[in-house]
C-alpha positions in Angstrom: -65.0 116.7 174.0 -68.6 115.9 174.7 -72.2 116.7 173.9 -72.2 117.8 177.5 -69.1 120.0 177.3 -68.2 123.6 176.9 -69.2 126.6 174.8 -65.9 127.2 173.0 -65.2 124.1 171.0 -66.7 121.7 173.5 -70.4 122.6 173.9 -72.4 121.3 176.9 -76.0 120.2 177.0 -76.5 121.7 173.5 -76.7 125.1 175.2 -74.7 127.1 172.7 -73.4 127.0 169.2 -69.8 125.9 168.4 -67.3 128.8 168.3 -63.6 129.2 168.7 -61.7 126.3 170.3 -60.9 126.8 173.9 -57.5 125.8 175.2 -57.6 122.8 177.6 -54.8 122.1 180.1 -55.0 118.3 180.2 -51.2 118.0 180.3 -50.4 121.3 182.1 -50.0 123.2 178.8 -53.1 124.8 177.2 -53.8 123.3 173.8 -56.8 123.5 171.5 -59.3 120.7 171.9 -58.5 119.4 168.4 -54.9 118.6 169.7 -56.0 116.7 172.8 -55.6 112.9 172.4 -57.7 112.0 175.5 -61.4 111.8 175.8 -62.1 115.2 177.5 -65.2 117.1 178.6 -65.1 120.8 179.5 -67.9 122.6 181.3 -68.1 126.3 181.8 -69.5 128.6 184.5 -72.3 129.7 182.2 -73.5 126.1 181.8 -73.3 125.5 185.5 -75.5 128.5 186.1 -78.0 127.3 183.5 -78.3 124.0 185.4 -79.0 125.9 188.7 -76.5 123.6 190.2 -75.7 123.6 193.9 -72.6 121.4 194.0 -70.2 119.7 191.7 -72.2 116.5 192.0 -75.2 118.1 190.2 -72.9 119.0 187.3 -71.0 115.7 186.9 -74.2 113.8 186.8 -75.0 115.3 183.4 -71.7 114.2 181.8 -71.6 111.1 179.6 -69.6 108.2 181.2 -70.0 109.5 184.7 -72.6 107.9 187.0 -73.3 108.4 190.7 -74.3 105.4 192.9 -77.1 107.7 194.3 -77.9 111.3 194.6 -79.9 112.6 197.6 -80.1 116.0 199.3 -77.4 118.4 198.0 -74.0 118.1 199.9 -74.6 114.5 201.0 -72.1 111.7 200.2 -72.1 109.5 197.1 -69.6 107.3 195.2 -69.3 107.9 191.5 -67.5 106.3 188.6 -66.0 107.3 185.3 -66.6 104.5 182.7 -66.5 102.1 185.6 -63.4 103.5 187.3 -64.1 104.0 191.0 -64.1 107.6 192.3 -61.3 106.6 194.7 -59.1 106.3 191.6 -60.2 109.7 190.0 -58.1 112.7 191.0 -60.1 115.8 191.9 -58.1 119.1 191.8 -59.1 122.7 192.5 -56.5 125.0 191.0 -54.0 122.1 191.1 -54.6 121.3 194.8 -55.6 117.7 195.5 -59.1 117.2 197.0 -58.9 113.4 197.6 -58.1 112.2 201.0 -55.2 109.8 201.4 -57.1 107.5 203.8 -59.4 106.0 201.0 -58.7 108.2 198.0 -62.1 109.9 198.3 -63.1 113.3 197.0 -66.6 114.4 197.7 -68.2 116.3 194.8 -71.2 117.0 197.0 -69.0 119.2 199.3 -67.7 121.4 196.4 -70.0 124.4 195.8 -70.0 125.7 192.2 -70.2 129.5 192.6 -66.5 130.1 192.3 -65.9 127.6 189.3 -64.9 129.1 186.0 -64.6 125.8 184.2 -64.2 122.0 184.8 -61.9 119.9 182.7 -62.7 116.2 182.9 -60.2 113.6 181.6 -61.6 110.1 181.2 -59.0 107.4 181.5 -55.5 107.4 183.0 -53.8 110.8 183.3 -50.9 109.7 185.6 -48.2 110.9 183.2 -49.2 114.5 183.9 -51.0 114.3 187.3 -49.6 111.3 189.1 -52.2 109.4 191.3 -54.9 109.5 188.6 -55.6 105.9 187.4 -59.3 106.5 186.5 -59.1 110.1 185.3 -58.9 113.7 186.5 -61.6 116.3 187.4 -59.6 119.5 187.1 -61.5 122.5 188.5 -60.3 126.0 187.6 -61.7 128.8 189.8 -62.8 132.3 188.6 -60.3 135.1 188.2 -60.9 138.7 189.4 -63.0 140.8 187.0 -60.3 142.6 185.0 -62.7 145.1 183.4 -64.2 146.7 186.5 -63.1 147.7 190.0 -66.3 146.4 191.6 -68.7 143.7 190.4 -70.6 140.9 192.0 -73.6 138.7 192.4 -76.3 138.1 195.1 -78.3 134.9 194.8 -80.9 133.1 196.9 -83.2 130.1 196.4 -85.4 127.8 198.5 -87.5 124.8 197.9 -88.9 121.5 199.1 -87.9 120.7 202.7 -86.5 124.2 203.0 -83.7 123.2 200.7 -82.0 126.6 200.4 -78.9 128.0 198.6 -77.6 131.5 199.5 -74.6 133.0 197.7 -72.8 136.3 197.3 -69.6 137.2 195.3 -67.5 140.3 194.9 -64.8 140.8 192.2 -62.8 143.5 190.6 -59.4 144.9 189.7 -57.7 148.1 190.8 -54.5 148.9 189.0 -52.3 145.8 189.5 -54.4 144.3 192.3 -57.3 141.9 191.7 -59.7 140.2 194.0 -62.5 137.6 193.9 -64.5 136.7 197.1 -67.5 134.5 197.5 -69.5 133.1 200.5 -72.3 130.7 200.5 -74.6 128.5 202.6 -76.5 125.3 201.5 -79.0 123.9 204.0 -81.9 121.5 204.0 -84.2 119.7 206.3 -83.5 116.5 204.3 -85.1 115.3 201.1 -84.7 111.7 202.3 -84.3 110.3 205.8 -81.1 111.2 207.7 -80.0 113.8 205.0 -80.6 117.2 206.6 -77.6 119.4 205.9 -75.9 122.7 206.6 -72.8 123.7 204.6 -71.0 127.0 204.9 -68.1 128.0 202.6 -65.8 131.0 202.1 -63.4 131.4 199.2 -61.1 134.2 198.3 -58.5 134.8 195.6 -56.1 137.8 195.4 -53.9 138.5 192.4 -51.1 140.9 191.8 -49.6 141.7 188.4 -45.8 141.6 188.7 -43.3 143.5 186.5 -42.6 141.7 183.2 -46.2 140.3 182.9 -45.8 138.0 185.9 -48.5 137.2 188.4 -48.8 136.3 192.0 -52.0 134.6 193.3 -53.0 133.9 196.8 -56.1 131.8 197.6 -57.8 130.6 200.8 -60.8 128.3 201.3 -62.8 127.5 204.4 -65.6 124.9 204.4 -67.7 123.5 207.3 -70.5 121.0 206.6 -72.8 118.8 208.6 -74.8 116.5 206.3 -76.9 113.8 207.8 -77.5 115.6 211.1 -81.2 114.6 211.6 -81.8 111.7 213.9 -85.5 111.8 213.6 -85.7 108.4 211.8 -83.5 106.6 214.3 -86.5 104.9 215.9 -87.6 103.5 212.5 -84.1 102.5 211.4 -82.8 101.4 214.8 -79.5 103.2 214.1 -78.0 106.5 212.9 -76.2 106.6 209.6 -74.3 109.3 207.7 -74.1 111.7 210.7 -71.1 113.5 209.4 -69.0 116.6 210.1 -66.5 118.0 207.6 -64.0 120.8 208.2 -61.7 121.8 205.4 -59.1 124.6 205.0 -57.1 125.0 201.8 -54.7 127.6 200.5 -52.1 128.2 197.8 -49.6 130.9 196.7 -48.6 130.8 193.1 -46.0 132.8 191.1 -45.9 132.8 187.3 -43.2 134.7 185.5 -42.4 134.7 181.7 -38.7 134.5 181.2 -38.9 135.2 177.4 -41.6 135.0 174.7 -41.8 131.2 174.9 -40.4 130.3 178.3 -42.4 130.6 181.6 -41.5 129.6 185.2 -44.3 128.7 187.6 -43.8 128.0 191.3 -46.8 126.9 193.5 -47.0 126.3 197.2 -50.0 124.9 198.9 -51.4 123.6 202.2 -54.6 121.6 203.1 -56.2 120.8 206.4 -58.9 118.1 206.7 -60.9 116.9 209.7 -63.7 114.6 208.8 -66.0 112.8 211.2 -68.5 110.0 210.4 -70.7 108.9 213.3 -72.7 105.7 213.8 -75.1 104.9 216.6 -78.6 104.0 217.6 -81.0 103.9 220.5 -79.9 103.1 224.0 -82.0 101.2 226.5 -84.0 104.3 227.4 -84.8 105.1 223.8 -82.3 108.0 223.5 -79.9 108.4 220.6 -76.3 107.4 221.4 -73.3 107.1 219.2 -71.1 103.9 219.1 -68.5 105.2 216.7 -66.9 108.5 215.7 -64.5 107.7 212.8 -62.1 110.5 212.2 -59.9 111.2 209.2 -57.4 113.9 210.0 -54.9 115.0 207.4 -52.6 118.0 206.8 -50.6 118.4 203.7 -48.2 121.0 202.4 -46.0 121.0 199.3 -44.7 122.8 196.2 -44.7 122.4 192.5 -42.1 124.1 190.2 -42.2 123.8 186.4 -40.8 125.3 183.3 -43.0 125.7 180.2 -41.5 126.2 176.8 -43.2 126.6 173.4 -46.5 127.5 171.8 -49.6 125.6 170.6 -47.5 124.0 167.8 -44.5 122.7 169.8 -44.2 122.8 173.6 -42.8 120.9 176.6 -43.5 121.2 180.3 -41.0 119.8 182.8 -41.5 120.0 186.6 -40.9 118.7 190.1 -43.3 118.2 192.9 -42.8 117.8 196.6 -45.5 116.9 199.3 -45.4 116.4 203.0 -48.4 114.5 204.5 -49.5 113.8 208.0 -52.5 111.5 208.3 -54.4 109.9 211.2 -57.4 107.6 211.0 -59.2 106.1 213.9 -62.3 105.9 216.1 -62.4 108.5 218.8 -64.8 106.4 220.8 -62.7 103.3 220.5 -59.0 104.1 220.5 -56.2 103.5 219.6 -56.1 105.0 216.0 -55.9 102.7 213.0 -52.8 104.6 211.9 -50.9 107.8 212.6 -48.3 108.4 209.9 -46.1 111.1 208.3 -44.5 110.7 204.9 -43.0 112.7 202.0 -43.7 112.4 198.2 -41.7 113.5 195.2 -42.4 113.5 191.5 -40.6 114.4 188.3 -42.5 114.9 185.0 -42.2 116.0 181.4 -45.0 116.4 178.9 -45.1 117.8 175.4 -46.7 118.3 172.1 -45.2 118.4 168.6 -47.3 119.4 165.6 -46.4 118.7 162.0 -49.0 120.0 159.6 -52.2 118.1 160.6 -50.5 115.6 162.9 -49.8 116.3 166.6 -47.8 113.9 168.8 -48.2 114.1 172.5 -45.7 112.2 174.7 -45.4 112.3 178.5 -43.6 110.6 181.3 -43.6 110.9 185.1 -41.7 109.3 188.0 -43.5 109.2 191.4 -41.8 108.5 194.8 -45.0 107.9 196.8 -43.3 107.7 200.2 -45.4 104.9 201.6 -46.3 102.6 198.6 -43.2 102.4 196.5 -42.2 104.2 193.3 -43.9 104.2 189.9 -43.2 105.4 186.4 -46.1 106.5 184.3 -46.1 107.3 180.6 -48.4 108.3 177.7 -48.2 108.6 174.0 -51.0 110.2 172.1 -51.7 111.6 168.7 -54.4 113.6 166.9 -54.8 114.0 163.1 -57.0 116.6 161.4 -58.6 114.4 158.7 -60.5 117.4 157.4 -61.3 120.9 158.6 -64.2 119.6 160.7 -63.0 116.0 161.5 -60.3 114.9 164.0 -59.0 111.5 164.7 -57.6 110.7 168.2 -55.6 107.8 169.7 -53.6 107.4 172.9 -52.0 104.8 175.1 -51.0 105.3 178.7 -50.1 103.6 182.0 -51.2 104.9 185.4 -51.5 104.2 189.0 -53.5 105.0 192.2 -52.5 104.6 195.8 -53.9 101.9 198.0 -55.7 102.9 201.1 -53.3 104.4 203.7 -52.3 102.1 206.5 -52.8 98.9 204.4 -50.1 96.7 202.9 -51.7 96.6 199.5 -49.6 97.3 196.3 -50.2 100.2 194.0 -53.2 99.9 191.7 -52.0 100.0 188.1 -53.6 100.4 184.7 -52.7 100.3 181.1 -55.2 101.8 178.8 -55.7 102.7 175.1 -58.3 105.0 173.5 -59.2 105.8 170.0 -61.9 107.8 168.4 -63.2 110.4 165.9 -65.0 113.7 166.3 -66.7 115.5 163.4 -69.3 118.1 162.6 -69.0 117.6 158.8 -72.6 116.5 158.7 -74.8 119.6 158.5 -76.6 120.5 161.7 -75.0 117.6 163.6 -71.9 117.1 165.8 -70.7 113.6 166.5 -68.0 112.0 168.6 -67.1 108.3 169.2 -64.5 106.9 171.5 -63.4 103.3 172.1 -61.5 102.4 175.3 -59.7 99.4 176.7 -58.0 99.1 180.1 -56.2 96.4 182.0 -56.4 97.1 185.7 -54.3 95.3 188.2 -54.6 95.2 192.0 -58.0 97.1 191.9 -59.0 98.0 195.4 -62.8 98.0 195.9 -64.8 100.7 197.6 -66.7 98.3 199.9 -65.1 95.2 201.3 -61.5 96.3 200.3 -61.1 93.2 198.2 -58.4 93.3 195.5 -59.0 92.0 191.9 -57.5 92.1 188.5 -59.9 93.6 185.9 -60.2 94.2 182.2 -62.6 97.0 181.1 -63.6 97.9 177.6 -66.4 99.8 175.9 -67.3 102.8 173.8 -68.9 106.2 174.1 -71.0 107.9 171.5 -72.1 111.5 171.8 -74.2 113.7 169.5 -75.5 117.2 169.4 -77.7 119.1 167.0 -77.5 122.8 166.1 -80.2 125.1 167.3 -83.5 125.0 165.3 -86.2 127.4 166.4 -84.1 127.9 169.5 -84.2 124.2 170.4 -81.2 121.8 170.3 -80.8 118.2 171.4 -77.8 116.5 172.9 -77.2 112.8 173.9 -74.5 110.5 175.1 -74.4 106.7 175.4 -71.7 104.7 177.2 -71.3 101.0 177.0 -69.0 99.2 179.5 -68.0 95.6 179.7 -65.9 94.8 182.8 -64.6 91.3 183.7 -62.4 89.6 186.2 -59.1 89.1 184.4 -58.4 85.9 186.3 -61.7 84.1 186.1 -63.1 85.8 183.0 -66.5 86.4 184.7 -68.3 89.6 183.9 -68.3 92.0 186.9 -71.5 93.2 188.4 -72.4 96.2 190.5 -72.3 95.4 194.2 -71.1 96.9 197.5 -67.5 96.8 196.1 -67.9 98.6 192.8 -70.2 100.2 190.2 -69.7 98.8 186.7 -72.9 99.7 184.8 -72.9 98.3 181.2 -75.3 101.0 179.9 -75.5 104.7 180.7 -77.6 107.3 178.8 -77.6 111.1 179.1 -80.1 113.3 177.3 -80.6 117.1 177.1 -83.2 119.2 175.4 -82.2 122.9 175.4 -84.3 126.0 174.7 -82.5 129.4 174.4 -84.4 132.6 173.5 -81.7 135.1 174.4 -83.6 138.2 173.2 -86.4 137.4 175.7 -83.9 136.4 178.4 -85.4 132.8 178.5 -83.4 129.7 178.9 -84.5 126.2 179.8 -82.9 122.7 179.7 -84.5 119.3 180.3 -82.0 116.6 181.3 -82.4 112.9 181.5 -80.2 110.3 183.1 -80.5 106.5 182.8 -78.3 103.7 184.1 -78.5 99.9 184.1 -76.5 98.7 187.1 -76.4 94.9 186.2 -76.3 93.9 189.8 -76.8 90.4 191.4 -80.3 89.4 192.4 -79.5 89.9 196.1 -78.1 93.4 195.7 -80.7 96.0 196.6 -80.1 98.2 193.6 -82.7 99.6 191.3 -82.9 101.4 188.0 -86.4 102.5 187.3 -86.7 104.7 184.2 -85.0 108.0 183.5 -84.3 110.7 186.1 -85.7 113.8 184.5 -84.7 117.3 185.7 -86.0 120.6 184.4 -84.1 123.9 184.8 -85.6 127.3 183.8 -84.1 130.8 183.8 -85.6 134.1 182.9 -83.7 137.4 182.9 -86.5 140.0 183.2 -84.7 142.7 181.1 -82.1 140.9 179.0 -80.4 144.2 177.8 -80.0 145.5 181.4 -76.9 144.4 183.3 -78.7 144.9 186.6 -81.8 143.0 185.7 -82.9 140.3 188.1 -82.8 136.7 186.9 -85.5 134.3 188.1 -84.7 130.6 188.1 -86.6 127.4 188.9 -85.7 123.7 188.9 -87.9 120.6 189.1 -85.9 117.4 190.1 -86.8 113.8 189.4 -90.0 114.8 187.8 -91.3 111.3 187.2 -90.1 109.9 190.6 -87.5 107.6 189.0 -85.2 105.4 191.1 -81.5 104.9 190.4 -79.5 103.7 193.3 -77.1 100.8 194.1 -78.7 100.4 197.6 -82.4 101.0 198.1 -82.3 100.0 201.8 -80.0 102.9 202.7 -79.8 105.4 199.8 -83.1 106.1 198.3 -83.6 108.8 195.6 -85.5 111.9 196.7 -89.0 111.9 195.1 -90.1 114.8 193.0 -88.8 118.1 194.5 -88.5 121.7 193.5 -86.5 124.8 194.2 -86.3 128.3 192.8 -85.0 131.8 193.5 -83.5 135.0 192.2 -80.0 136.2 191.4 -78.8 139.7 190.6 -75.5 140.6 189.0 -74.0 144.0 189.3 
């Protein structure tokens, strides 16, 4: 739970008051946040809308413990870390479907539009006992369900801003008898807020549901995304080369069945497929001064698989057991310089069991999982956690876990493995104030860098402190501070941020929120600070806070059809936070705004 979390038990950005606890599915069974042993943040669709966010990257940057190496024009690429864990070790899921590629383990938050997101559950630390390849954590995205109250509802939204940075969206949702539907389409485009970052992203998403006899459900979902970030070559003459000229094509789909077998027993069977065709082009000027490409690196992957599980119990006592199967075809190479680096096909299997057992104020949460990776050996992951309600408004948490992440496909490297412990306390016993503190310690072995592909053994430890005030005169304040100490386990030397990794010792998040609901006014000012602790020769820079302001005004708050105006100012004081100033500079102050109408 976090000061930047969700409105039902885990508030985000101080936007709303604490209310009933929301169930969180960190181990595949929904549990109240007070019975979750891990350090978890939950963000809801309402909070995403209040941030006027374009993509998942905009949202994650507000979460304590998460830091991006750089953020530029929306939809462009960036590495991120969770408490120093590389993004290549963090599993990103959309409705249970893996978004990371197998080539490098990369998921790209900038390529995930936010309109169809109902909530985001973020697990910090190893979650392999439930989810498998998740050494550094999980970002679990749950999409919106069809509107069950109306046959037709929807939204139309449009915005534009600096450098013609525009975001256009529409959605349609409803339920008729047993049939429900949710459809959305969108386009994000820009002439580029920094050099070589013009972009054009189109996305379509659809979800159909059907209520089966016996309260069962069938759900079909399809996603199509095409994006071209970094398509402007106008600065080639200045740079002498073209960088980040990318093309991404993604198609994902799933079919899910959920059927209660009795009051406490449910069977779920999911099937999915994914198609990925990513191109990254590099080039420069030829002898005549024209742009030419020297490389066209392609990552081509198709996956299909199934997940079947039985869930028994309730919020007091429960167990989930399941089996997963996946079939992967992957090819990586340079189309302009064949042959490919690899062209492989393999199968994966996994068997898992996770549960919770509550005795009075104590909840015990064990879990185990066995993965047959198909190309990198087998692995057993486990976890044991506990929560204790010390008082009505105070909860103690502790957990220990082992986890793993796959090496880059086509390499002979071993599995990356981690053992981690966490412990902390959360309380709102002090009037007008909510507090949370978490200590973490991890031993990481065979860590594979994101730059030179070097492998190291690392120990990481630190703590995270979060606080949030209640609303006073419609104003509330939230803050989060993360301290990280990472060292080479073999030499004992402290690790520094470089081209291989981001291990910032100090991260600060701030949010000042104003909410005057009777006038339809809402505003939030967010601040982000990071100290990279990089070597003298590394062209990184941390210059002050990055301040963003987001304003929303619903003209007639009591009218459901009332237009809502929104406006955002980004990087108001022209701060600089990047691990490489020569390639990835921050956009200077920029603005965008628009209107949305719900019906």
